[in-house]
C-alpha positions as a LaTeX table, in Angstrom:
\begin{tabular}{lrrr}
\hline
Residue & $x$ (\AA) & $y$ (\AA) & $z$ (\AA) \\
\hline
Unk1 & 32.14 & $-12.98$ & 2.98 \\
Unk2 & 33.93 & $-16.10$ & 4.38 \\
Unk3 & 33.63 & $-17.04$ & 8.06 \\
Unk4 & 37.01 & $-15.81$ & 9.35 \\
Unk5 & 38.51 & $-16.55$ & 12.77 \\
Unk6 & 41.49 & $-14.68$ & 14.23 \\
Unk7 & 44.47 & $-15.68$ & 16.30 \\
Unk8 & 46.10 & $-12.70$ & 18.05 \\
Unk9 & 47.23 & $-14.04$ & 21.40 \\
Unk10 & 46.15 & $-17.42$ & 22.71 \\
Unk11 & 43.34 & $-19.52$ & 21.23 \\
Unk12 & 41.45 & $-18.66$ & 18.06 \\
Unk13 & 38.84 & $-15.99$ & 18.66 \\
Unk14 & 35.90 & $-14.40$ & 16.88 \\
Unk15 & 34.34 & $-11.06$ & 17.73 \\
Unk16 & 30.54 & $-11.10$ & 18.07 \\
Unk17 & 28.63 & $-7.84$ & 18.24 \\
Unk18 & 25.10 & $-7.29$ & 19.44 \\
Unk19 & 22.61 & $-6.36$ & 16.73 \\
Unk20 & 21.06 & $-3.20$ & 18.12 \\
Unk21 & 18.90 & $-2.41$ & 15.12 \\
Unk22 & 15.22 & $-1.87$ & 15.76 \\
Unk23 & 13.29 & $-4.77$ & 14.28 \\
Unk24 & 10.62 & $-2.35$ & 13.09 \\
Unk25 & 13.27 & $-0.58$ & 11.00 \\
Unk26 & 13.98 & $-3.78$ & 9.05 \\
Unk27 & 11.95 & $-5.22$ & 6.20 \\
Unk28 & 11.31 & $-8.98$ & 6.15 \\
Unk29 & 13.61 & $-11.04$ & 3.98 \\
Unk30 & 12.24 & $-11.34$ & 0.45 \\
Unk31 & 10.85 & $-14.77$ & $-0.40$ \\
Unk32 & 12.21 & $-15.82$ & $-3.79$ \\
Unk33 & 9.89 & $-18.83$ & $-3.91$ \\
Unk34 & 6.57 & $-18.02$ & $-2.23$ \\
Unk35 & 4.52 & $-21.23$ & $-2.20$ \\
Unk36 & 1.49 & $-20.15$ & $-0.17$ \\
Unk37 & $-1.63$ & $-21.53$ & $-1.83$ \\
Unk38 & $-4.26$ & $-19.07$ & $-0.63$ \\
Unk39 & $-4.83$ & $-15.46$ & $-1.60$ \\
Unk40 & $-5.05$ & $-13.06$ & 1.34 \\
Unk41 & $-6.61$ & $-9.74$ & 2.26 \\
Unk42 & $-4.72$ & $-7.23$ & 4.40 \\
Unk43 & $-5.62$ & $-4.08$ & 6.24 \\
Unk44 & $-3.02$ & $-1.36$ & 5.75 \\
Unk45 & $-2.74$ & 1.33 & 8.42 \\
Unk46 & $-0.51$ & 4.30 & 7.70 \\
Unk47 & 0.19 & 5.86 & 11.09 \\
Unk48 & 1.65 & 9.36 & 10.86 \\
Unk49 & 3.79 & 10.22 & 13.89 \\
Unk50 & 5.44 & 13.42 & 12.64 \\
Unk51 & 4.74 & 16.65 & 14.53 \\
Unk52 & 6.46 & 19.71 & 16.00 \\
Unk53 & 6.36 & 18.02 & 19.41 \\
Unk54 & 7.87 & 14.67 & 18.41 \\
Unk55 & 10.29 & 16.11 & 15.81 \\
Unk56 & 11.09 & 19.68 & 16.91 \\
Unk57 & 14.28 & 19.84 & 14.81 \\
Unk58 & 12.76 & 18.06 & 11.81 \\
Unk59 & 9.51 & 19.94 & 11.38 \\
Unk60 & 8.69 & 22.94 & 9.15 \\
Unk61 & 8.32 & 26.47 & 10.45 \\
Unk62 & 4.73 & 26.99 & 11.55 \\
Unk63 & 4.53 & 30.16 & 9.45 \\
Unk64 & 4.79 & 28.30 & 6.14 \\
Unk65 & 1.94 & 28.79 & 3.71 \\
Unk66 & 1.36 & 25.03 & 3.29 \\
Unk67 & 0.31 & 23.21 & 6.44 \\
Unk68 & 2.62 & 20.19 & 7.00 \\
Unk69 & 1.00 & 16.92 & 6.00 \\
Unk70 & 1.46 & 13.79 & 3.90 \\
Unk71 & $-0.05$ & 13.31 & 0.45 \\
Unk72 & $-2.32$ & 10.40 & $-0.42$ \\
Unk73 & $-0.59$ & 7.09 & 0.17 \\
Unk74 & $-0.41$ & 5.16 & $-3.09$ \\
Unk75 & 1.12 & 1.82 & $-3.98$ \\
Unk76 & 0.44 & $-1.72$ & $-5.09$ \\
Unk77 & 0.66 & $-5.37$ & $-4.24$ \\
Unk78 & 2.82 & $-6.79$ & $-7.00$ \\
Unk79 & 5.22 & $-9.42$ & $-8.25$ \\
Unk80 & 9.00 & $-9.32$ & $-8.28$ \\
Unk81 & 8.81 & $-7.92$ & $-11.83$ \\
Unk82 & 7.63 & $-4.50$ & $-10.66$ \\
Unk83 & 8.96 & $-1.86$ & $-8.30$ \\
Unk84 & 7.95 & 1.70 & $-7.42$ \\
Unk85 & 11.47 & 2.76 & $-6.51$ \\
Unk86 & 14.90 & 1.47 & $-5.55$ \\
Unk87 & 17.34 & 3.05 & $-3.12$ \\
Unk88 & 20.50 & 4.20 & $-4.94$ \\
Unk89 & 18.64 & 4.27 & $-8.27$ \\
Unk90 & 17.12 & 7.23 & $-10.11$ \\
Unk91 & 13.49 & 8.11 & $-9.44$ \\
Unk92 & 10.95 & 7.50 & $-12.20$ \\
Unk93 & 9.04 & 10.43 & $-13.69$ \\
Unk94 & 5.94 & 9.27 & $-11.78$ \\
Unk95 & 7.80 & 9.25 & $-8.48$ \\
Unk96 & 9.35 & 12.65 & $-9.25$ \\
Unk97 & 5.86 & 14.09 & $-9.69$ \\
Unk98 & 4.71 & 12.65 & $-6.39$ \\
Unk99 & 7.78 & 13.71 & $-4.41$ \\
Unk100 & 7.93 & 17.25 & $-5.80$ \\
Unk101 & 4.22 & 18.04 & $-6.12$ \\
Unk102 & 2.38 & 15.51 & $-3.97$ \\
Unk103 & 0.55 & 14.46 & $-7.16$ \\
Unk104 & $-0.13$ & 10.71 & $-7.32$ \\
Unk105 & $-1.90$ & 10.69 & $-10.71$ \\
Unk106 & 0.94 & 9.50 & $-12.95$ \\
Unk107 & 1.96 & 6.78 & $-10.50$ \\
Unk108 & $-1.63$ & 5.53 & $-10.18$ \\
Unk109 & $-2.06$ & 5.40 & $-13.96$ \\
Unk110 & 1.21 & 3.47 & $-14.29$ \\
Unk111 & $-0.01$ & 0.89 & $-11.78$ \\
Unk112 & $-3.51$ & 0.58 & $-13.20$ \\
Unk113 & $-2.03$ & $-0.23$ & $-16.61$ \\
Unk114 & $-0.21$ & $-3.18$ & $-15.03$ \\
Unk115 & $-3.18$ & $-4.65$ & $-13.13$ \\
Unk116 & $-3.52$ & $-8.33$ & $-14.04$ \\
Unk117 & 0.13 & $-8.50$ & $-15.04$ \\
Unk118 & 2.78 & $-7.56$ & $-12.48$ \\
Unk119 & 0.29 & $-5.69$ & $-10.26$ \\
Unk120 & $-2.45$ & $-7.40$ & $-8.25$ \\
Unk121 & $-4.09$ & $-4.47$ & $-6.43$ \\
Unk122 & $-3.60$ & $-0.73$ & $-6.66$ \\
Unk123 & $-3.57$ & 0.60 & $-3.09$ \\
Unk124 & $-4.61$ & 4.10 & $-2.13$ \\
Unk125 & $-5.25$ & 5.68 & 1.27 \\
Unk126 & $-6.44$ & 9.25 & 1.58 \\
Unk127 & $-4.02$ & 11.85 & 2.86 \\
Unk128 & $-4.98$ & 13.41 & 6.18 \\
Unk129 & $-4.91$ & 17.13 & 7.11 \\
Unk130 & $-2.31$ & 16.62 & 9.84 \\
Unk131 & 0.86 & 14.48 & 9.75 \\
Unk132 & 0.14 & 12.68 & 13.03 \\
Unk133 & $-3.09$ & 11.00 & 11.92 \\
Unk134 & $-3.94$ & 7.55 & 10.54 \\
Unk135 & $-5.32$ & 6.51 & 7.18 \\
Unk136 & $-6.33$ & 3.04 & 6.01 \\
Unk137 & $-6.73$ & 0.86 & 2.96 \\
Unk138 & $-7.56$ & $-2.77$ & 2.19 \\
Unk139 & $-5.79$ & $-4.82$ & $-0.48$ \\
Unk140 & $-5.28$ & $-8.36$ & $-1.70$ \\
Unk141 & $-2.16$ & $-10.43$ & $-2.36$ \\
Unk142 & $-1.49$ & $-13.74$ & $-4.08$ \\
Unk143 & 1.26 & $-16.31$ & $-4.48$ \\
Unk144 & 2.70 & $-14.38$ & $-7.43$ \\
Unk145 & 1.91 & $-10.89$ & $-6.13$ \\
Unk146 & 3.22 & $-11.15$ & $-2.57$ \\
Unk147 & 5.22 & $-7.90$ & $-2.39$ \\
Unk148 & 3.92 & $-4.45$ & $-1.46$ \\
Unk149 & 5.34 & $-1.02$ & $-2.31$ \\
Unk150 & 3.93 & 2.29 & $-1.04$ \\
Unk151 & 4.90 & 5.97 & $-1.21$ \\
Unk152 & 3.62 & 9.30 & 0.11 \\
Unk153 & 5.02 & 12.80 & $-0.34$ \\
Unk154 & 6.15 & 15.01 & 2.56 \\
Unk155 & 4.41 & 18.37 & 2.13 \\
Unk156 & 5.96 & 20.91 & 2.01 \\
Unk157 & 9.41 & 19.77 & 0.93 \\
Unk158 & 11.77 & 19.98 & $-2.08$ \\
Unk159 & 11.30 & 16.34 & $-3.12$ \\
Unk160 & 11.18 & 14.32 & 0.08 \\
Unk161 & 8.93 & 11.34 & 0.55 \\
Unk162 & 8.25 & 8.30 & 2.70 \\
Unk163 & 8.02 & 4.84 & 1.23 \\
Unk164 & 8.70 & 1.15 & 1.25 \\
Unk165 & 9.76 & $-0.93$ & $-1.73$ \\
Unk166 & 9.16 & $-4.68$ & $-2.03$ \\
Unk167 & 7.75 & $-5.29$ & 1.46 \\
Unk168 & 7.50 & $-9.09$ & 1.78 \\
Unk169 & 4.23 & $-10.52$ & 3.15 \\
Unk170 & 4.91 & $-14.21$ & 2.37 \\
Unk171 & 7.10 & $-15.48$ & 5.21 \\
Unk172 & 10.32 & $-17.18$ & 4.11 \\
Unk173 & 10.45 & $-19.67$ & 6.99 \\
Unk174 & 6.83 & $-20.82$ & 6.91 \\
Unk175 & 5.64 & $-19.97$ & 3.40 \\
Unk176 & 2.51 & $-18.57$ & 5.01 \\
Unk177 & 1.07 & $-15.08$ & 5.07 \\
Unk178 & 2.54 & $-12.92$ & 7.83 \\
Unk179 & $-0.16$ & $-12.35$ & 10.51 \\
Unk180 & 0.94 & $-8.78$ & 11.15 \\
Unk181 & 3.94 & $-6.59$ & 10.39 \\
Unk182 & 5.04 & $-3.10$ & 11.38 \\
Unk183 & 7.65 & $-1.00$ & 9.59 \\
Unk184 & 9.03 & 2.42 & 10.51 \\
Unk185 & 9.32 & 4.95 & 7.69 \\
Unk186 & 12.08 & 7.56 & 7.45 \\
Unk187 & 12.28 & 10.41 & 4.92 \\
Unk188 & 13.84 & 9.74 & 1.53 \\
Unk189 & 15.21 & 12.16 & $-1.05$ \\
Unk190 & 14.08 & 11.62 & $-4.66$ \\
Unk191 & 17.29 & 13.31 & $-5.88$ \\
Unk192 & 15.52 & 15.68 & $-8.28$ \\
Unk193 & 15.62 & 18.97 & $-6.31$ \\
Unk194 & 18.60 & 20.53 & $-4.55$ \\
Unk195 & 16.53 & 22.38 & $-1.92$ \\
Unk196 & 17.77 & 21.96 & 1.66 \\
Unk197 & 14.75 & 23.25 & 3.57 \\
Unk198 & 11.05 & 22.48 & 3.63 \\
Unk199 & 10.25 & 25.82 & 1.98 \\
Unk200 & 13.21 & 26.00 & $-0.42$ \\
Unk201 & 12.32 & 27.30 & $-3.90$ \\
Unk202 & 12.44 & 24.83 & $-6.77$ \\
Unk203 & 16.00 & 24.08 & $-7.83$ \\
Unk204 & 16.31 & 21.16 & $-10.21$ \\
Unk205 & 19.21 & 18.82 & $-9.54$ \\
Unk206 & 21.09 & 18.32 & $-12.80$ \\
Unk207 & 21.86 & 15.60 & $-13.40$ \\
Unk208 & 19.42 & 13.93 & $-10.98$ \\
Unk209 & 20.90 & 11.97 & $-8.10$ \\
Unk210 & 19.92 & 8.48 & $-6.96$ \\
Unk211 & 17.26 & 8.07 & $-4.28$ \\
Unk212 & 18.80 & 8.25 & $-0.82$ \\
Unk213 & 18.02 & 9.11 & 2.79 \\
Unk214 & 16.90 & 12.73 & 3.12 \\
Unk215 & 19.22 & 15.07 & 5.02 \\
Unk216 & 16.78 & 17.47 & 6.67 \\
Unk217 & 18.86 & 18.72 & 9.58 \\
Unk218 & 22.54 & 17.79 & 9.85 \\
Unk219 & 22.59 & 18.72 & 13.53 \\
Unk220 & 20.36 & 15.74 & 14.42 \\
Unk221 & 22.52 & 12.65 & 15.10 \\
Unk222 & 21.49 & 9.49 & 13.28 \\
Unk223 & 20.76 & 7.67 & 16.54 \\
Unk224 & 18.27 & 10.40 & 17.51 \\
Unk225 & 16.47 & 10.36 & 14.18 \\
Unk226 & 12.88 & 9.22 & 14.74 \\
Unk227 & 10.55 & 7.71 & 12.13 \\
Unk228 & 8.01 & 10.02 & 10.50 \\
Unk229 & 5.38 & 7.27 & 10.15 \\
Unk230 & 4.70 & 3.59 & 10.63 \\
Unk231 & 3.08 & 1.06 & 8.35 \\
Unk232 & 0.98 & $-1.68$ & 9.90 \\
Unk233 & $-0.05$ & $-4.73$ & 7.85 \\
Unk234 & $-2.74$ & $-6.91$ & 9.44 \\
Unk235 & $-3.92$ & $-10.16$ & 7.87 \\
Unk236 & $-7.71$ & $-10.10$ & 7.67 \\
Unk237 & $-8.77$ & $-13.08$ & 5.58 \\
Unk238 & $-7.44$ & $-15.84$ & 3.38 \\
Unk239 & $-9.15$ & $-17.32$ & 0.33 \\
Unk240 & $-8.62$ & $-20.80$ & $-1.09$ \\
Unk241 & $-7.53$ & $-20.93$ & $-4.74$ \\
Unk242 & $-6.87$ & $-23.67$ & $-7.27$ \\
Unk243 & $-3.35$ & $-23.86$ & $-5.85$ \\
Unk244 & $-4.69$ & $-25.23$ & $-2.57$ \\
Unk245 & $-4.55$ & $-29.02$ & $-2.38$ \\
Unk246 & $-6.11$ & $-29.22$ & 1.08 \\
Unk247 & $-8.84$ & $-27.23$ & 2.77 \\
Unk248 & $-7.85$ & $-24.18$ & 4.76 \\
Unk249 & $-7.80$ & $-24.24$ & 8.54 \\
Unk250 & $-10.92$ & $-23.47$ & 10.56 \\
Unk251 & $-9.79$ & $-19.97$ & 11.52 \\
Unk252 & $-9.79$ & $-18.89$ & 7.88 \\
Unk253 & $-12.63$ & $-17.73$ & 5.66 \\
Unk254 & $-13.85$ & $-21.16$ & 4.44 \\
Unk255 & $-17.62$ & $-20.98$ & 4.06 \\
Unk256 & $-18.34$ & $-22.58$ & 0.67 \\
Unk257 & $-20.58$ & $-19.89$ & $-0.69$ \\
Unk258 & $-18.09$ & $-17.13$ & 0.14 \\
Unk259 & $-15.15$ & $-19.10$ & $-1.17$ \\
Unk260 & $-16.96$ & $-19.71$ & $-4.46$ \\
Unk261 & $-17.84$ & $-16.03$ & $-4.69$ \\
Unk262 & $-14.22$ & $-14.92$ & $-4.28$ \\
Unk263 & $-12.85$ & $-17.63$ & $-6.56$ \\
Unk264 & $-15.25$ & $-16.60$ & $-9.32$ \\
Unk265 & $-13.93$ & $-13.03$ & $-9.12$ \\
Unk266 & $-10.27$ & $-14.01$ & $-8.95$ \\
Unk267 & $-9.79$ & $-13.19$ & $-12.63$ \\
Unk268 & $-11.11$ & $-9.67$ & $-12.25$ \\
Unk269 & $-8.67$ & $-6.80$ & $-11.89$ \\
Unk270 & $-8.72$ & $-4.75$ & $-8.74$ \\
Unk271 & $-7.89$ & $-1.09$ & $-9.26$ \\
Unk272 & $-9.23$ & 0.13 & $-5.92$ \\
Unk273 & $-8.50$ & $-0.93$ & $-2.37$ \\
Unk274 & $-10.14$ & $-4.36$ & $-2.40$ \\
Unk275 & $-12.31$ & $-6.82$ & $-4.34$ \\
Unk276 & $-15.87$ & $-5.83$ & $-5.09$ \\
Unk277 & $-18.97$ & $-7.42$ & $-3.63$ \\
Unk278 & $-21.00$ & $-10.09$ & $-5.34$ \\
Unk279 & $-23.75$ & $-8.73$ & $-7.57$ \\
Unk280 & $-26.59$ & $-10.85$ & $-8.97$ \\
Unk281 & $-25.53$ & $-12.39$ & $-12.29$ \\
Unk282 & $-28.86$ & $-11.36$ & $-13.79$ \\
Unk283 & $-28.07$ & $-7.68$ & $-13.26$ \\
Unk284 & $-24.28$ & $-7.55$ & $-13.57$ \\
Unk285 & $-23.20$ & $-6.25$ & $-17.00$ \\
Unk286 & $-20.32$ & $-7.80$ & $-18.87$ \\
Unk287 & $-17.09$ & $-5.85$ & $-18.25$ \\
Unk288 & $-17.07$ & $-4.86$ & $-21.94$ \\
Unk289 & $-20.76$ & $-4.01$ & $-22.05$ \\
Unk290 & $-21.68$ & $-0.34$ & $-21.97$ \\
Unk291 & $-22.67$ & 0.76 & $-18.47$ \\
Unk292 & $-24.82$ & 3.74 & $-17.53$ \\
Unk293 & $-22.79$ & 6.35 & $-15.61$ \\
Unk294 & $-23.63$ & 7.53 & $-12.14$ \\
Unk295 & $-25.71$ & 10.72 & $-12.59$ \\
Unk296 & $-23.82$ & 12.33 & $-9.70$ \\
Unk297 & $-20.60$ & 12.30 & $-11.74$ \\
Unk298 & $-19.76$ & 14.70 & $-14.56$ \\
Unk299 & $-20.00$ & 14.02 & $-18.28$ \\
Unk300 & $-16.28$ & 14.58 & $-18.76$ \\
Unk301 & $-15.36$ & 12.11 & $-15.98$ \\
Unk302 & $-18.15$ & 9.53 & $-15.73$ \\
Unk303 & $-18.00$ & 6.81 & $-13.08$ \\
Unk304 & $-20.01$ & 3.66 & $-12.46$ \\
Unk305 & $-22.38$ & 3.70 & $-9.50$ \\
Unk306 & $-20.86$ & 2.69 & $-6.19$ \\
Unk307 & $-21.00$ & $-1.06$ & $-5.61$ \\
Unk308 & $-22.37$ & $-2.37$ & $-2.33$ \\
Unk309 & $-20.22$ & $-2.14$ & 0.77 \\
Unk310 & $-18.15$ & $-5.21$ & 1.49 \\
Unk311 & $-18.90$ & $-6.92$ & 4.80 \\
Unk312 & $-17.33$ & $-5.32$ & 7.83 \\
Unk313 & $-13.93$ & $-6.92$ & 8.41 \\
Unk314 & $-12.09$ & $-6.68$ & 11.68 \\
Unk315 & $-11.69$ & $-8.34$ & 15.05 \\
Unk316 & $-14.74$ & $-9.91$ & 16.68 \\
Unk317 & $-14.86$ & $-8.64$ & 20.28 \\
Unk318 & $-17.88$ & $-9.26$ & 22.49 \\
Unk319 & $-19.87$ & $-10.34$ & 19.42 \\
Unk320 & $-19.16$ & $-7.13$ & 17.52 \\
Unk321 & $-16.77$ & $-6.56$ & 14.61 \\
Unk322 & $-14.69$ & $-3.40$ & 15.01 \\
Unk323 & $-13.00$ & $-2.88$ & 11.69 \\
Unk324 & $-13.33$ & $-1.35$ & 8.23 \\
Unk325 & $-15.46$ & $-1.82$ & 5.15 \\
Unk326 & $-14.81$ & $-0.83$ & 1.56 \\
Unk327 & $-16.81$ & $-0.08$ & $-1.55$ \\
Unk328 & $-15.56$ & 0.55 & $-5.08$ \\
Unk329 & $-16.53$ & 1.94 & $-8.46$ \\
Unk330 & $-14.88$ & 2.21 & $-11.88$ \\
Unk331 & $-13.87$ & 4.99 & $-14.24$ \\
Unk332 & $-15.90$ & 4.88 & $-17.46$ \\
Unk333 & $-14.28$ & 5.48 & $-20.85$ \\
Unk334 & $-16.55$ & 5.16 & $-23.89$ \\
Unk335 & $-19.01$ & 3.28 & $-21.72$ \\
Unk336 & $-16.47$ & 0.67 & $-20.59$ \\
Unk337 & $-15.57$ & 0.22 & $-16.91$ \\
Unk338 & $-11.78$ & 0.51 & $-16.91$ \\
Unk339 & $-10.06$ & $-2.21$ & $-14.89$ \\
Unk340 & $-13.15$ & $-4.38$ & $-14.36$ \\
Unk341 & $-11.71$ & $-7.10$ & $-16.58$ \\
Unk342 & $-8.02$ & $-7.67$ & $-17.29$ \\
Unk343 & $-8.98$ & $-9.09$ & $-20.69$ \\
Unk344 & $-11.07$ & $-6.07$ & $-21.60$ \\
Unk345 & $-10.07$ & $-3.38$ & $-24.10$ \\
Unk346 & $-7.27$ & $-1.02$ & $-23.16$ \\
Unk347 & $-8.71$ & 2.34 & $-22.20$ \\
Unk348 & $-6.89$ & 5.43 & $-20.95$ \\
Unk349 & $-8.47$ & 7.38 & $-18.09$ \\
Unk350 & $-7.90$ & 11.14 & $-18.37$ \\
Unk351 & $-5.51$ & 12.37 & $-15.68$ \\
Unk352 & $-7.95$ & 15.00 & $-14.41$ \\
Unk353 & $-10.47$ & 12.27 & $-13.56$ \\
Unk354 & $-8.09$ & 10.71 & $-11.01$ \\
Unk355 & $-7.95$ & 14.09 & $-9.31$ \\
Unk356 & $-11.68$ & 14.76 & $-9.55$ \\
Unk357 & $-13.02$ & 11.41 & $-8.33$ \\
Unk358 & $-11.83$ & 8.49 & $-6.22$ \\
Unk359 & $-12.66$ & 4.92 & $-7.21$ \\
Unk360 & $-12.76$ & 3.56 & $-3.67$ \\
Unk361 & $-13.84$ & 4.43 & $-0.16$ \\
Unk362 & $-12.94$ & 2.85 & 3.19 \\
Unk363 & $-14.68$ & 3.71 & 6.46 \\
Unk364 & $-14.73$ & 2.35 & 10.04 \\
Unk365 & $-17.58$ & $-0.05$ & 10.82 \\
Unk366 & $-19.22$ & $-2.09$ & 13.56 \\
Unk367 & $-21.24$ & $-5.22$ & 12.90 \\
Unk368 & $-22.63$ & $-8.03$ & 15.02 \\
Unk369 & $-20.74$ & $-11.32$ & 14.93 \\
Unk370 & $-20.31$ & $-14.55$ & 16.85 \\
Unk371 & $-16.87$ & $-14.98$ & 18.35 \\
Unk372 & $-16.74$ & $-18.71$ & 17.61 \\
Unk373 & $-17.34$ & $-17.91$ & 13.93 \\
Unk374 & $-14.61$ & $-15.31$ & 13.54 \\
Unk375 & $-13.35$ & $-15.54$ & 9.97 \\
Unk376 & $-10.23$ & $-13.40$ & 10.21 \\
Unk377 & $-6.87$ & $-13.24$ & 11.81 \\
Unk378 & $-6.41$ & $-9.62$ & 12.62 \\
Unk379 & $-4.48$ & $-8.11$ & 15.50 \\
Unk380 & $-2.77$ & $-4.86$ & 16.40 \\
\hline
\end{tabular}
């Protein structure tokens, strides 16, 4: 739109209005040319803030059979060539399954198949029993895969969900990784079910409608509509790559042995929450080599043994890290660890195995540290 000035009476004039939008309701501007040289690791916190006390007119009847909660949070760090959903566009079959059933399986399988291509890391955070609780995950981004998309189903509901599409982590103005970002999430309608209430029976919308804002209670004015959840993205570490022409700054993770370890694993696909720990080369099998399954998993859904916990990552306060640590494992198909190597054979993991077992685990941790050697930039 051209910059237009008006002349009604007297000198030329231009009306300027205050932008009253909440900054936490607005996604960062997408960076069409991210030139950051390092990879980065982020802590994702999904903060549920939906309850009968905070949203009395937007909360299910307490007598419903299904206790209100959010499904697992699933998503990916990815390139501009991938998206989980688009507002005003039809929902994919995978998103329909999540929104209507709370089932993330099809969406996870879709993302895992794209790891090493348009997807960098598949992100998953466990759903909590109440909708006003937090859940966490750790993931990695790169120069090419600098966008993040996430979704979670609202349960119970016809086909309502929360989500963000193409969240930018590479700052446009600085071409550096954003230190921390917060985004409010409001309910969306997948457009596949015509139900108007949380407990409405299934009623397929034919033809399906585009994804839009969910209308849960028309009596609630838009200005009084509160977010159901918040996403927090906190930069934890950065890792030098071949794209870096100069050494990283002293507040980043620059110890040579650790940098070499992460660089050597850069080519490996990540289908859990974060990169796996270093394992002795003398004992680490080739990604295509047959691996013995964990005896604690079933024959129909074998898994590799859990890898070692990653170091505790968080903020060093009074010589103690207060943060989170992650460990991962792989699904085994015909003895091959699926997703360990992007150049490995294509294997399909049975859908029931995604439901039966998780390939990652993230827990709170505390670990001694020295404040002058803090290797992260992490803040709330």
